[in-house]
Structure formats: C-alpha cells, structure tokens
C-alpha positions, 0 to 999 in steps of 0.5 A: 586858402581857397582855389576860387581862381584856378586855371581861369586863364585857359578860358579868356581871350588875350586879345588886349595883349600884344601879339607875339610880345615877349614882355608878358609871361601868362600863366593859368593859376596862382601857383603859377603865379608864384613861381614863374620868373621873368627870365629871359625878357619879361617884364610882366608875369600875369594871371588873366582872370574874370572874377564874379562879384560887383566890385563897383557896388563894392567901391562905391560902398567902401568909398562911403564906408571909410570916408574916400572924399578927395584921398586915398585909403590904404588898408594893409594886412595887419588892418584886414579885420577892417575888412572882415567887419565890414563885409558882415555888413554887407547885405547885396550878394554881389558886393559879398562876392566881390570883398571875399575875393579881394580877402582871398587876394589879400591872403595870396599876397601875405603867402607871397611875401608881397606885404599887400595893402589895399587902395580905395582911390578915384585919382592919385593924390600923393603922386598926380605923375602917376597918371603919366607913363612912369616906372616904379621903384626908383632905387628900390628892389622889389618884385610888385604884384597888383591887381585892379577890381574894377575899370579903369585898369593899368594900361602900358606901352611896349617895351619898343616904344620906350626910349630911355628911362631915367629915375620914375620918368621915361621918354618915349614914342608918343605915338606909342599904341597903349594896351591895357590889362583888364579888371580882374587880372593879376600880375607881378611886375619887375621892379629892379631899380635899385643902384649897385655901383658906378660901373653896372650903373654906366654900362647899364645907362650905355646900353639902355638896360633899363629901358628895355627891361621897365615895365612903362605903365599908367594909371588912367583918370577915373571919376568914380571910386576904384580898388586895387590890391597892391604888394611889393616882395623884398629881392634883398635876399634873393637871386638877382636876375 
C-alpha cells in the first residue's frame, strides 16, 4: 500500500468541524485511523484529506461505463479487477489519478478488515430514508469506514441536538446546525446497535445512551453521480466498548 495520503491532515483547515466537539477525533494518517479507538465519547475518528485527481469526471465516466442510469452501482473487493481494467482504458490524467486513489483506499479498507465496496450513485434507490437524518446498523455490531470522493458529502448534526434514537430513526432539534465532511475525508463511525439483553436495553433506553453515542447523519441529494467507499468491520470477536 502506498503512503500517498500520509500526514495530509496537518495542512488542512478544519473550520468545517464543530469547535470543541469531543465526538470527533482527528488523526494524521491511515495508521492513526486504523488504531485510534472511539473512547471515551467519540463516535467518529477522521482523517482529513485533500486528494489529487478529477473525481467528478471519473464519476461521470464510471456512470457510463457501468450503466448507472437510475440505480446504484456496487463493486466489492473481490470484483476489484473491474476497476483495474477500467483504469487501463482511461486516458485523462486527472481521472487516472482519481481511480488510483480509489484502488489504494479499497486495499486499505480490505487491510482494515472492513469488507469494502465502491458505490456509484446519484440518489439512494433502495432506502430513500438515507437522505434523512438517521443512524446506521440496526441490530448490527461493526465499525463503518467511509469516504466520499466528490460532492455532496455526508452531513451530520451534533449529539446534543439529538433527542432520541429508535432503530434507524432519530428525533432531533429541527433548528440544529448541520455540518458536513469534505470530499476526500476518510472516517470510521461507531455502529453499535446490536441488541444485548432486556436489562441492558432497558437501561440504555432509560439513560438515552443510543442518542448520546450514535452518529446521526444523512446523505445530501445529488443531481450528478457520486463515488464513495463503504466498509464494515465486524466486532463480534473484538472487545466491546
């Protein structure tokens, strides 16, 4: 794996991240992203990046190549060869740089045991509620790794503006300030909604723990193709926090 994005965050202004907000931990390289835990209160560990390449052009090219139309395209790690073959056909230097970044990220996600898949989409067709504020991973037990390569990028609200979480749905302050990551940022988010037992779930509901720990976010609607990488790292055999 190359070190093309190592320590990039040191030169990036983070004025788009909430000030003095302990739910987000910032790291400086992929090693930090991989090894930094969420404790004590964070639900996001983020590596800010600004990447070289023309990802918007690449998104349009991939939409044509893989026949996006009105659906979503999923390319899993075991289908990585599709991307390598597509890369060989690209003449534009900006698009070639962009897909090289994507292939490196896919390898990193795989190394992190995050079971990566690439998505090309305009809007979510299988679950349109993804465009509303929600939490991921109902009755699942994993950390989710994500990066969006071109705008618009994932938006989120602070946990103090979240009233309650029930399944995927959330109740939140309708006047809450909305924040958003930037294209190129890569992060892992806490997804720990797997049911445990009646007592633990009762206490969790009583203390509103799900609302205080969840990452509440949404996917902005888009009128052009977007590219993102998503991967879920199972925690069944790992220590729970």
